C-alpha positions in Angstrom: 62.5 50.9 -21.8 64.0 48.0 -20.0 66.9 49.1 -17.9 69.6 46.9 -16.3 73.1 47.5 -15.0 74.5 46.4 -18.4 72.0 46.9 -21.2 69.0 49.2 -22.0 66.4 47.2 -24.0 63.9 48.8 -26.3 61.0 47.9 -26.6 60.0 46.0 -23.5 57.3 44.0 -25.3 57.5 42.4 -28.7 54.7 43.7 -30.8 54.3 41.4 -33.8 52.1 42.2 -36.7 49.7 39.2 -37.1 48.6 38.2 -40.6 47.6 34.7 -41.8 50.2 33.0 -44.1 52.6 35.9 -43.9 55.9 36.4 -41.9 56.2 39.3 -39.6 59.3 40.9 -38.1 60.2 43.3 -35.3 63.4 44.6 -33.8 65.0 44.8 -30.3 67.5 47.5 -29.7 70.3 46.8 -27.1 72.4 49.6 -25.8 75.5 49.0 -23.7 75.5 51.4 -20.8 79.0 50.4 -19.6 82.6 50.8 -20.7 83.0 47.0 -20.9 82.3 44.3 -23.5 78.8 42.7 -22.9 77.7 39.4 -24.4 74.0 38.7 -24.8 71.9 35.7 -25.7 68.2 35.5 -26.7 66.0 32.5 -25.9 62.4 31.9 -26.6 59.7 29.5 -25.3 58.8 28.6 -28.9 62.0 28.3 -30.9 60.3 26.6 -33.9 58.0 29.6 -34.4 60.6 32.4 -34.3 63.9 33.2 -36.0 66.2 35.5 -34.0 69.2 37.1 -35.8 71.6 37.4 -34.2 70.5 35.2 -31.3 73.8 35.9 -29.5 76.5 38.6 -29.8 78.8 41.2 -28.3 77.8 44.8 -27.6 80.8 47.0 -27.5 81.1 49.7 -24.9 78.6 52.6 -25.3 77.3 51.2 -28.6 74.0 49.8 -29.8 73.1 46.5 -31.4 69.8 45.6 -33.2 68.3 42.1 -33.0 65.6 41.1 -35.5 62.8 38.6 -34.5 60.9 37.0 -37.3 57.7 35.1 -36.7 56.9 32.3 -39.1 53.7 32.6 -41.2 50.8 31.6 -39.0 48.3 29.1 -40.3 45.4 29.8 -37.9 44.2 32.6 -35.7 44.4 32.0 -32.0 41.5 32.8 -29.7 41.3 36.6 -29.1 44.7 36.9 -30.7 46.3 36.0 -27.4 49.9 34.8 -27.4 51.7 32.9 -24.6 55.1 33.0 -26.2 57.9 34.7 -24.2 61.5 35.7 -24.8 64.4 35.8 -22.3 67.4 38.1 -23.0 70.5 37.3 -20.9 73.6 39.6 -20.7 77.0 39.2 -19.0 80.3 41.1 -19.0 83.1 39.4 -21.0 86.8 40.1 -21.4 87.7 43.1 -23.6 88.2 42.1 -27.3 85.9 39.2 -27.1 83.9 38.3 -30.3 80.8 36.4 -31.1 82.9 33.3 -31.7 84.0 33.4 -28.1 80.5 33.1 -26.7 79.7 29.8 -25.1 76.5 28.6 -23.2 78.5 28.4 -20.0 79.0 32.2 -20.0 75.4 32.6 -19.0 75.5 30.1 -16.1 74.9 31.8 -12.7 77.9 30.4 -10.8 80.9 31.6 -8.8 79.2 34.9 -8.1 79.0 35.8 -11.8 76.3 38.4 -12.5 74.0 37.4 -15.3 71.3 39.9 -16.0 68.0 38.5 -17.4 65.1 40.4 -19.0 61.8 38.7 -19.9 59.7 39.9 -22.8 56.2 38.8 -23.8 54.8 38.7 -27.3 51.7 40.8 -28.3 49.9 40.3 -31.6 48.8 43.3 -33.5 46.1 42.5 -36.1 47.2 43.5 -39.6 43.5 44.3 -40.5 41.8 45.7 -37.4 38.0 45.3 -37.5 36.0 48.4 -38.6 34.1 50.2 -35.8 31.1 50.3 -38.1 29.4 46.9 -38.5 29.5 45.6 -42.0 26.2 45.3 -43.8 25.2 41.7 -44.8 25.7 40.8 -48.4 22.5 41.4 -50.5 20.9 38.5 -52.1 20.7 39.2 -55.9 18.6 36.2 -56.8 15.4 36.7 -58.8 13.3 35.5 -55.9 15.0 38.0 -53.5 14.5 40.8 -56.0 10.8 40.0 -56.4 10.4 39.8 -52.6 12.3 43.1 -52.2 10.2 44.9 -54.8 7.0 43.5 -53.3 8.0 44.6 -49.9 8.9 48.1 -51.1 5.6 48.5 -53.0 3.7 47.2 -50.0 5.5 49.5 -47.7 4.8 52.4 -50.0 1.1 51.5 -50.2 0.9 51.2 -46.4 2.6 54.5 -45.9 0.2 56.2 -48.3 -2.8 54.5 -46.6 -1.5 55.7 -43.2 -1.1 59.2 -44.6 -4.7 59.2 -45.8 -6.1 57.8 -42.6 -4.1 59.8 -40.1 -5.7 63.0 -39.1 -2.5 64.8 -38.3 -1.3 67.7 -40.4 0.7 66.7 -43.4 3.7 68.5 -44.9 3.8 69.8 -48.5 6.0 66.9 -49.5 3.4 64.4 -48.2 0.6 66.2 -50.0 2.6 66.2 -53.2 3.2 62.5 -52.9 -0.5 61.7 -52.2 -1.5 63.9 -55.1 0.9 62.2 -57.5 -0.2 58.7 -56.4 -3.9 59.7 -56.7 -3.3 61.0 -60.3 -1.4 57.8 -61.2 -4.2 55.6 -59.8 -6.9 57.6 -61.8 -4.8 57.4 -64.9 -4.4 53.7 -64.5 -8.1 53.2 -64.0 -8.8 55.2 -67.2 -6.4 53.2 -69.2 -7.9 50.0 -67.8 -11.4 51.1 -68.8 -10.2 52.2 -72.3 -8.6 48.8 -72.8 -11.9 47.0 -71.9 -13.8 49.2 -74.4 -11.3 48.5 -77.2 -11.5 44.8 -76.3 -15.3 44.9 -76.6 -15.1 46.6 -80.0 -12.6 44.1 -81.2 -14.9 41.2 -80.2 -17.9 42.8 -82.0 -15.8 43.3 -85.2 -14.8 39.7 -85.1 -18.4 38.6 -84.6 -19.5 40.8 -87.6 -16.8 39.4 -89.8 -17.8 35.9 -89.0 -21.5 36.6 -89.6 -20.7 38.4 -92.9 -18.7 35.4 -94.1 -21.6 33.1 -93.3 -24.1 35.2 -95.2 -21.9 35.3 -98.3 -21.6 31.5 -98.1 -25.4 31.2 -98.0 -25.8 33.5 -101.1 -23.2 31.5 -103.0 -24.9 28.2 -102.1 -28.4 29.5 -103.1 -27.0 30.8 -106.4 -25.4 27.4 -107.2 -28.7 25.6 -106.3 -30.6 28.0 -108.7 -28.2 27.3 -111.5 -28.5 23.5 -111.0 -32.3 23.6 -110.8 -32.5 25.6 -114.1 -30.2 23.2 -115.8 -32.3 20.2 -114.9 -35.6 21.9 -115.8 -34.3 22.5 -119.3 
């Protein structure tokens, strides 16, 4: 808490929620510690960026006043979210019964022994969406080429793992033996199916050859018969 002879100021730093393209606001609480009327004025090094309401006012004796600071929607992210903006809050004792309309810039001039308290505040950006401590996984490529490569790598990895399991002399667990047994059975079954397909293909080829040969023999018989009929006709 910022403490002076006239005002207590809370907080001592302006923590502003930072989010692209969205306004953010925070509050400053001013508490009059005295039995006198205290005028205050808020200044900033970047007036186009911030809206302060009220930027000047009167805090009655032993009362509290709230000041709202609104940051305009940022269009870009500064490096490391560092902010160089600062605020200056000035306060001075004024005559009893004074109102906001009675406040003038000259009231805060340090002259003729007049006490003007000043309190400086810096701005700290708080990210609206803080980064996760766990690194994000890269997006997976769902293209057909990527899927083919991924499946190929998985199959190759599995094959390599099985090969290493078969070659390594170390003692294997029951799960490893079960995996090796299943893969061996699948390989044997695949070989049997491949052999069966080759046999069926050979039989199919033989049947096609027989059907072609049978068709040719029938054609020869028909031609011979026709020639016999024609020869008998001419002989007569």
